[in-house]
C-alpha angles and dihedrals in degrees: 000000000000091000091047088053093048091048090053085055092051089050091053091065094056113101089185121023110264109200094187092050090047093051093045091048090050091048093053092053096041094048094046094045088052095040099050095064089051090054089047091049092055096042091058132197092311092083098034095103093050092047093046093046098055110021094090091051092049092048093047091049095050097043094044089051096051093038092049090051091052090049092050093048090050093050093047094051113100112243089235097046112115114221100213094143116125112256106266116211110221105200094186091055090046090051090053093047093048091052092046094053094042109038093094087061088072086077089051089059089054090054089047090056093047093050095040092237120182095263100193094050093043096050092042091056093044091049097045095046091047091050093051093045093047093049089049088049092054090052093049092046092049092052092055096035094054089056100041104025106168096030089046092052090049092047090048092053089047091051091052091051091047093050088052090050090047090052092047093048091048092049090049091050094241094122 
């Protein structure tokens, strides 16, 4: 659901629907959500405490940074400025977002190893469902973003920061 929410935020920034950008965004999230449990599976329980101790802080920091950047850009933009620029796919930003939303899945891989789960089937299902939901999120975000532009970009940044706060609070055991 975190990947879905972030995908909605990416769609918010698309003035015109960019199918290629939407598919690449969904691929990033689907691949990382599927890949992280594989990494966790092979790391084993020896790194479980390290991963569990810091994953929420890393996710929070990355999402707060990118969300804050979106909020600042929305606030800087002149109300009368027309955003006719073509959507620019930022692969570095997608990489950071994909890691931030999937880092907790490393621990899932450790559980998969302990319970001798069918790894290929499980990560395939995780990756495919994440891809589909993320692609849907991009389309939903675009629909709202094209109508509300500046407000949508501000809301998208706020959502990213709030997801980061949620992951942090969950990791700290507050919620």
